[in-house]
C-alpha positions as CSV (number, residue, x, y, z in Angstrom):
1,X,-69.2,-19.9,-14.7
2,X,-70.9,-17.2,-16.3
3,X,-74.6,-17.3,-15.4
4,X,-76.8,-17.9,-19.3
5,X,-79.9,-16.1,-18.4
6,X,-79.5,-12.7,-16.7
7,X,-81.0,-11.4,-13.2
8,X,-83.5,-8.6,-14.0
9,X,-83.7,-6.0,-11.5
10,X,-87.0,-5.6,-9.6
11,X,-88.1,-9.2,-10.2
12,X,-87.8,-12.1,-7.6
13,X,-85.8,-15.3,-7.7
14,X,-85.4,-18.1,-5.4
15,X,-81.7,-18.7,-5.0
16,X,-80.1,-21.7,-3.2
17,X,-76.9,-23.5,-3.1
18,X,-75.3,-26.3,-1.5
19,X,-72.1,-27.6,0.0
20,X,-69.8,-29.3,-2.4
21,X,-70.2,-33.0,-2.2
22,X,-73.1,-32.5,-0.5
23,X,-71.0,-32.0,2.7
24,X,-72.5,-30.0,5.7
25,X,-71.3,-26.2,5.7
26,X,-73.2,-25.2,9.1
27,X,-71.8,-27.5,11.7
28,X,-73.0,-25.4,14.8
29,X,-74.8,-22.5,16.1
30,X,-71.5,-20.3,15.7
31,X,-71.9,-21.2,11.6
32,X,-75.0,-20.7,11.5
33,X,-75.3,-17.0,13.4
34,X,-72.2,-16.1,11.2
35,X,-74.3,-17.1,8.1
36,X,-77.1,-14.9,9.3
37,X,-75.1,-11.9,10.2
38,X,-73.7,-12.0,6.6
39,X,-77.1,-12.5,4.9
40,X,-78.0,-9.4,6.9
41,X,-74.6,-7.4,6.4
42,X,-74.1,-8.2,2.7
43,X,-77.5,-7.4,1.1
44,X,-76.7,-3.5,1.3
45,X,-74.7,-2.2,-1.3
46,X,-71.5,0.3,-0.6
47,X,-70.2,-1.3,2.2
48,X,-67.6,0.3,4.0
49,X,-65.7,-2.7,5.5
50,X,-65.9,-6.4,5.2
51,X,-68.2,-8.1,7.6
52,X,-64.7,-9.6,9.0
53,X,-63.5,-6.3,9.7
54,X,-66.7,-5.1,11.3
55,X,-66.3,-7.6,14.0
56,X,-62.6,-6.1,14.7
57,X,-64.1,-2.8,15.3
58,X,-65.6,-1.5,18.9
59,X,-69.1,-2.0,19.7
60,X,-69.9,1.4,19.2
61,X,-68.6,1.6,15.6
62,X,-69.8,-1.5,14.8
63,X,-73.3,0.0,15.9
64,X,-72.6,3.3,14.2
65,X,-71.8,1.3,10.7
66,X,-74.9,-0.2,10.9
67,X,-77.2,2.3,12.0
68,X,-75.6,4.4,8.9
69,X,-76.4,1.5,6.6
70,X,-80.1,1.3,7.5
71,X,-80.5,5.1,7.3
72,X,-79.1,5.0,3.8
73,X,-81.3,1.8,2.7
74,X,-79.0,1.3,-0.3
75,X,-79.6,-2.6,-1.1
76,X,-78.2,-5.2,-3.6
77,X,-80.7,-7.5,-2.9
78,X,-84.4,-7.2,-1.0
79,X,-84.5,-10.4,1.5
80,X,-88.2,-12.1,1.4
81,X,-87.4,-15.1,3.0
82,X,-84.7,-17.5,3.9
83,X,-83.4,-20.6,5.7
84,X,-80.5,-22.3,6.3
85,X,-80.0,-26.2,6.4
86,X,-77.1,-28.1,7.6
87,X,-75.9,-28.4,3.9
88,X,-77.4,-25.8,2.2
89,X,-79.4,-22.5,1.8
90,X,-82.8,-21.2,0.2
91,X,-83.0,-17.4,0.0
92,X,-86.3,-15.6,-1.8
93,X,-85.1,-12.5,-3.2
94,X,-85.6,-9.3,-5.0
95,X,-83.1,-7.8,-7.3
96,X,-82.7,-4.2,-6.2
97,X,-80.0,-2.6,-8.4
98,X,-78.6,-4.3,-11.5
99,X,-76.2,-7.1,-11.1
100,X,-77.6,-6.7,-7.2
101,X,-78.3,-10.8,-6.3
102,X,-74.8,-12.0,-7.8
103,X,-73.1,-9.5,-6.1
104,X,-74.9,-10.4,-3.0
105,X,-74.4,-14.1,-3.3
106,X,-70.7,-13.3,-4.3
107,X,-70.2,-11.3,-1.0
108,X,-72.1,-13.9,1.4
109,X,-70.3,-17.0,-0.3
110,X,-67.1,-15.7,-0.2
111,X,-67.4,-14.0,3.3
112,X,-69.0,-17.2,4.8
113,X,-66.2,-19.5,2.9
114,X,-63.4,-17.4,4.3
115,X,-64.6,-17.7,7.9
116,X,-65.4,-21.3,7.8
117,X,-62.3,-22.2,6.4
118,X,-60.3,-20.2,8.8
119,X,-62.6,-21.5,11.9
120,X,-62.6,-25.4,10.4
121,X,-59.0,-25.3,9.1
122,X,-59.8,-26.6,5.5
123,X,-59.3,-24.9,2.2
124,X,-60.9,-24.6,-0.9
125,X,-64.3,-24.1,-2.1
126,X,-67.1,-24.5,0.4
127,X,-70.2,-24.2,-1.9
128,X,-71.1,-25.8,-5.2
129,X,-69.9,-23.3,-8.3
130,X,-72.5,-20.5,-9.6
131,X,-75.6,-20.6,-7.5
132,X,-79.0,-21.6,-8.8
133,X,-81.8,-19.1,-9.3
134,X,-85.3,-19.7,-10.1
135,X,-87.2,-16.8,-11.6
136,X,-90.6,-16.1,-9.8
137,X,-93.6,-15.4,-12.4
138,X,-96.7,-15.4,-10.5
139,X,-97.8,-13.9,-7.0
140,X,-99.1,-17.6,-6.7
141,X,-95.7,-19.1,-7.1
142,X,-94.3,-16.4,-4.5
143,X,-96.4,-17.4,-1.8
144,X,-95.8,-20.9,-2.7
145,X,-92.2,-20.5,-2.7
146,X,-91.8,-18.9,0.4
147,X,-94.0,-21.8,2.2
148,X,-91.5,-24.3,0.5
149,X,-88.7,-22.4,1.9
150,X,-90.5,-22.0,5.5
151,X,-91.3,-25.7,5.5
152,X,-87.6,-27.1,4.8
153,X,-86.6,-27.5,8.2
154,X,-89.9,-29.4,9.1
155,X,-89.9,-31.9,6.4
156,X,-86.3,-32.7,6.4
157,X,-86.8,-33.5,10.2
158,X,-83.7,-30.9,10.8
159,X,-86.8,-29.5,13.5
160,X,-89.7,-31.2,15.0
161,X,-93.2,-29.6,14.8
162,X,-92.5,-28.6,19.0
163,X,-90.0,-26.1,17.5
164,X,-90.6,-25.6,14.0
165,X,-92.0,-22.1,14.5
166,X,-89.1,-20.9,16.4
167,X,-86.4,-22.2,14.1
168,X,-83.8,-19.6,14.5
169,X,-82.0,-20.3,11.0
170,X,-84.9,-19.3,8.8
171,X,-87.2,-16.3,8.5
172,X,-90.6,-18.0,9.8
173,X,-90.1,-16.6,13.4
174,X,-89.9,-13.0,11.9
175,X,-92.9,-13.6,9.8
176,X,-94.9,-15.0,12.9
177,X,-93.5,-12.3,15.5
178,X,-92.5,-9.4,13.4
179,X,-89.2,-9.2,15.1
180,X,-85.9,-9.5,13.3
181,X,-85.7,-7.3,10.5
182,X,-83.9,-8.6,7.7
183,X,-86.8,-9.7,5.6
184,X,-89.2,-7.8,3.8
185,X,-92.1,-10.0,5.3
186,X,-94.9,-7.6,3.9
187,X,-94.3,-8.9,0.6
188,X,-96.1,-12.2,1.5
189,X,-98.1,-11.4,4.5
190,X,-99.7,-8.7,2.8
191,X,-101.7,-11.4,0.8
192,X,-102.8,-12.6,4.3
193,X,-105.4,-11.4,6.8
194,X,-102.9,-12.2,9.9
195,X,-99.6,-13.8,10.3
196,X,-101.7,-16.6,11.9
197,X,-103.0,-17.1,8.4
198,X,-100.0,-17.6,6.7
199,X,-98.7,-19.9,9.3
200,X,-101.7,-22.0,8.7
201,X,-100.9,-21.7,5.1
202,X,-97.4,-22.9,5.4
203,X,-98.8,-25.9,7.9
204,X,-101.7,-26.5,5.2
205,X,-98.9,-28.7,2.8
206,X,-96.5,-30.0,5.6
207,X,-97.9,-33.6,5.7
208,X,-97.6,-33.7,2.2
209,X,-94.5,-32.4,1.6
210,X,-93.0,-34.6,4.7
211,X,-94.1,-37.4,2.7
212,X,-92.6,-36.3,-0.6
213,X,-89.4,-36.0,1.5
214,X,-89.2,-39.8,2.4
215,X,-89.6,-41.0,-0.8
216,X,-88.1,-38.5,-2.9
217,X,-84.9,-40.6,-3.5
218,X,-87.4,-42.8,-5.5
219,X,-88.2,-40.2,-7.7
220,X,-85.6,-37.8,-8.5
221,X,-82.0,-39.1,-10.0
222,X,-78.8,-38.9,-7.8
């Protein structure tokens, strides 16, 4: 199925997709870890190998390839924020080259589907067709979408408040600690005095978002 509205280079998009029939697509830490590795790897253009082949190389060769990619800094997309949930994912992306988002999502979903099907002994598509995307039109929308993505694990009760800030399958820990290196956090954090101020911005809507999550089945069509 072709995308009706083209994605524009230099623009930001909220991109998301979920498992076929809403089935879980990340079953354990190994699945989440592989998805995060695919996210980090496939953001780059002109890849010399597939991710599955990368893991067959020696540790020294893997490090050299990854180091060279980072030095060249030729990317399909800039990743602003992300979150992996049990049956879906959310990415906030800036398209870096023409058709970059579509290429990146194709590489990411195809790679992870092959891995998942091999590991869990299944066949067929894993995600629901063409990914969904929403164009970010204002800076205010950009900030709110980043907050929405980071709140997902909390409001969906995947993680409790105690572990929310360290949930390893979202970019929030990278925003709060500066460690990770996948996301261009300054795109969002540049609007705040400090990472702590951003954290307060995110949590400001947590209670409302939880209530909305609890009653959304009354508000949305199935």
